[in-house]
N, C-alpha and C positions, 0 to 999 in steps of 0.2 A: 422835486428831484426828477431829473431827466432820465430817462429809460437809456440801457447800456445797450451801444451798438455793438453787438457782437461779433458779426462778420469783418466790420473795419477794423475792430480790436485786433481779431485775430490775424489780418492782414497787416497790420501796424507791428504785432509780434513777429511775423514770418519775416518781414523785411529787416527788424532788428538783429535778429538772427543770421541773418544773410551776412551782413555786415561784423557779427561777432565770429563768424566762422571766416571772413577774410582775415580777419586778425591772427586766428589760429591757424590758417594756412600760410601766412607770412612767417609764423613763427616756425612753421616747418619747412619754410622755403620752398614752397611746391607752387612755382608760378601759374600751372595749369588750372588750379582749385583757386587760386587768388582772382585769376581772371573770371573763372565761372561765377564765383561769389558774387563779384562787383557788378558782373553784368546782370544775375538774376535780382541782385538787391535794387539795381537800377529799374529793372524791369516791373519788379512788383511796387516799388513807390510809383511809378508812372501810371500804372494801372490802378493804383488806390487813388491817385489824383483824378485820374479822369472819372471813374466812379463818384467821387465826392463834387465833382462839377456838375456832372449829370444829375444828381440829387437836387442842386440848387435850382 
């Protein structure tokens, strides 16, 4: 069984929560929060992909 990579798991959870918050912001019709959460989600995802690329 492989060891659990906790920092990457937390980062993936953070990315998912940003996109969930984007959906909530759409429901509240607040364009500023929609843009903020989309930008943060993409930024965290890019950071996670760059970390994964550096590890290999």
